[in-house]
C-alpha positions in Angstrom: -192.8 -55.9 38.8 -194.6 -53.7 36.5 -191.9 -51.1 36.3 -189.5 -53.7 34.9 -188.8 -53.5 31.2 -187.9 -56.3 28.8 -185.7 -54.4 26.2 -185.1 -56.3 22.8 -182.2 -55.2 20.9 -181.5 -56.5 17.3 -178.4 -57.5 15.7 -177.8 -58.3 11.9 -175.9 -61.4 12.7 -179.1 -62.9 14.2 -181.8 -61.0 12.2 -180.1 -60.5 8.7 -180.2 -57.5 6.7 -182.6 -58.8 4.1 -185.9 -56.8 4.6 -188.2 -59.6 4.1 -186.4 -62.1 6.2 -185.9 -59.5 8.9 -189.4 -59.1 9.3 -190.0 -62.7 9.1 -187.6 -63.3 12.0 -188.8 -60.3 14.1 -192.5 -61.0 14.0 -192.4 -64.3 15.9 -190.3 -62.9 18.7 -192.7 -59.9 19.1 -195.6 -62.3 19.4 -194.1 -65.0 21.7 -191.9 -62.8 24.0 -192.6 -59.9 26.3 -191.2 -56.7 24.8 -191.5 -53.4 26.5 -188.8 -51.4 24.7 -187.4 -52.6 21.3 -184.2 -51.1 19.6 -183.1 -51.5 16.2 -179.3 -51.9 16.1 -177.4 -52.4 13.0 -173.9 -50.9 12.6 -172.9 -52.7 9.4 -175.7 -53.1 6.8 -175.9 -50.8 3.8 -179.6 -50.7 3.9 -180.2 -49.4 7.4 -183.0 -47.1 6.4 -185.1 -49.8 4.8 -184.4 -52.2 7.8 -185.4 -49.3 10.3 -188.6 -48.8 8.4 -189.5 -52.6 8.6 -188.4 -52.6 12.3 -190.6 -49.7 13.3 -193.6 -50.8 11.1 -193.4 -54.4 12.6 -193.0 -53.1 16.1 -196.1 -50.7 15.7 -198.2 -53.6 14.4 -197.4 -55.5 17.7 -198.1 -52.4 19.9 -194.6 -52.0 21.1 -194.8 -48.7 23.0 -191.1 -47.5 23.2 -189.3 -48.0 19.8 -185.6 -46.9 19.6 -182.9 -47.1 17.1 -179.3 -47.3 18.0 -177.0 -44.2 17.4 -178.8 -42.9 14.1 -180.7 -39.8 15.3 -181.6 -38.6 11.7 -183.4 -41.9 10.9 -185.0 -41.8 14.4 -186.4 -38.4 13.5 -187.4 -39.2 9.9 -189.3 -42.6 10.7 -190.7 -41.3 13.9 -189.0 -43.5 16.3 -189.6 -42.7 20.0 -185.9 -42.3 20.8 -182.3 -43.2 20.4 -179.9 -45.4 22.2 -176.5 -43.7 22.2 -173.2 -45.4 22.8 -170.8 -44.4 25.4 -168.8 -42.4 22.9 -171.8 -40.3 22.0 -172.3 -38.2 25.1 -171.7 -35.2 22.9 -174.8 -36.1 20.8 -177.3 -36.0 23.8 -178.2 -32.3 23.3 -178.8 -32.8 19.6 -181.0 -35.9 20.4 -183.0 -33.6 22.8 -183.4 -31.0 20.2 -184.9 -33.6 17.8 -187.5 -34.4 20.6 -186.1 -38.0 21.1 -186.1 -40.0 24.2 -182.5 -41.0 25.1 -181.1 -44.1 26.5 -177.2 -44.2 26.6 -174.8 -47.0 27.3 -172.7 -46.7 30.4 -169.9 -48.9 31.7 -168.7 -46.9 34.7 -170.4 -44.9 37.5 -168.7 -41.9 36.1 -170.6 -42.3 32.9 -173.9 -42.9 34.8 -173.2 -39.6 36.7 -172.5 -37.8 33.4 -175.7 -39.2 32.0 -177.6 -37.8 34.9 -175.9 -34.5 34.7 -177.0 -34.4 31.0 -180.5 -35.5 31.8 -180.9 -38.5 29.8 -184.1 -40.6 30.3 -182.4 -44.0 31.0 -179.0 -45.7 31.1 -177.9 -49.2 30.2 -175.2 -50.4 32.6 -172.8 -53.2 31.2 -171.8 -55.9 30.9 -173.5 -57.4 33.8 -172.8 -61.1 32.9 -170.1 -62.5 30.5 -170.9 -61.2 26.9 -168.4 -62.0 24.0 -166.0 -59.2 23.5 -167.4 -57.0 26.0 -164.8 -57.1 28.9 -164.9 -58.2 32.4 -168.5 -58.6 33.8 -169.7 -56.2 36.5 -171.9 -58.8 38.1 -175.1 -58.5 40.2 -173.4 -56.8 43.1 -172.2 -53.8 41.0 -175.5 -53.5 39.4 -177.1 -53.4 42.9 -174.5 -50.6 43.9 -175.4 -48.6 40.8 -179.1 -48.9 41.4 -178.9 -47.8 45.1 -176.4 -45.0 44.3 -177.9 -43.3 41.3 -181.3 -41.6 40.8 -181.9 -42.7 37.2 -183.5 -45.7 35.5 -180.8 -48.3 35.0 -181.3 -51.1 32.6 -179.0 -54.1 33.0 -177.2 -55.1 29.8 -174.7 -57.8 28.6 -175.0 -61.5 28.6 -178.5 -61.8 29.8 -179.9 -65.1 28.3 -182.0 -66.8 31.0 -184.8 -66.4 33.4 -182.5 -67.0 36.4 -180.5 -64.0 35.4 -183.6 -61.9 34.7 -184.9 -62.8 38.4 -181.5 -61.7 39.8 -181.7 -58.3 38.0 -185.3 -57.8 39.0 -184.1 -58.2 42.7 -181.8 -55.3 42.5 -184.7 -52.9 41.5 -183.1 -52.1 38.2 -185.6 -50.8 35.7 -185.1 -53.7 33.3 -182.8 -55.8 31.2 -181.8 -55.4 27.7 -180.5 -58.2 25.6 -180.1 -59.4 22.0 -179.6 -63.3 22.7 -182.5 -63.7 25.2 -184.9 -62.7 22.5 -183.6 -65.0 19.8 
């Protein structure tokens, strides 16, 4: 399915916050795995700007076409990221992201949030957690994902606990626009 996106998300617990090691860990993943969208996600490191620069440059070297950063719109604009992936607590930041010319993906956990995202004209949403993911609450499951895809006219990307090809095939069968994962790409 050509319209199905493989969406890599980084996490400092896997990738480290040492800029040289970060690049060394990211490069082989970008070479060996299909990545249609990539998101730099780091909520803890003190050198986020430096890491974001390494991330975007490494992604561009590997011809990744959709490069996002989690939450940080200023860094997204300064470093020419394509867009920002907002959390479900950042609906109030959508207009600001639009004014900066950024594509917007927002995390949604309920059908009400998906509808709100549509009303605010975001580009895509993630819906999660689909499968069990540590500390992310009760999984929605494939049936609920299917219901969301059938019900809403927006690109929905499955997120949460996606670590295997079997899960990806299940997600593809719902006609979701892709899946996002940290652990699948490790």
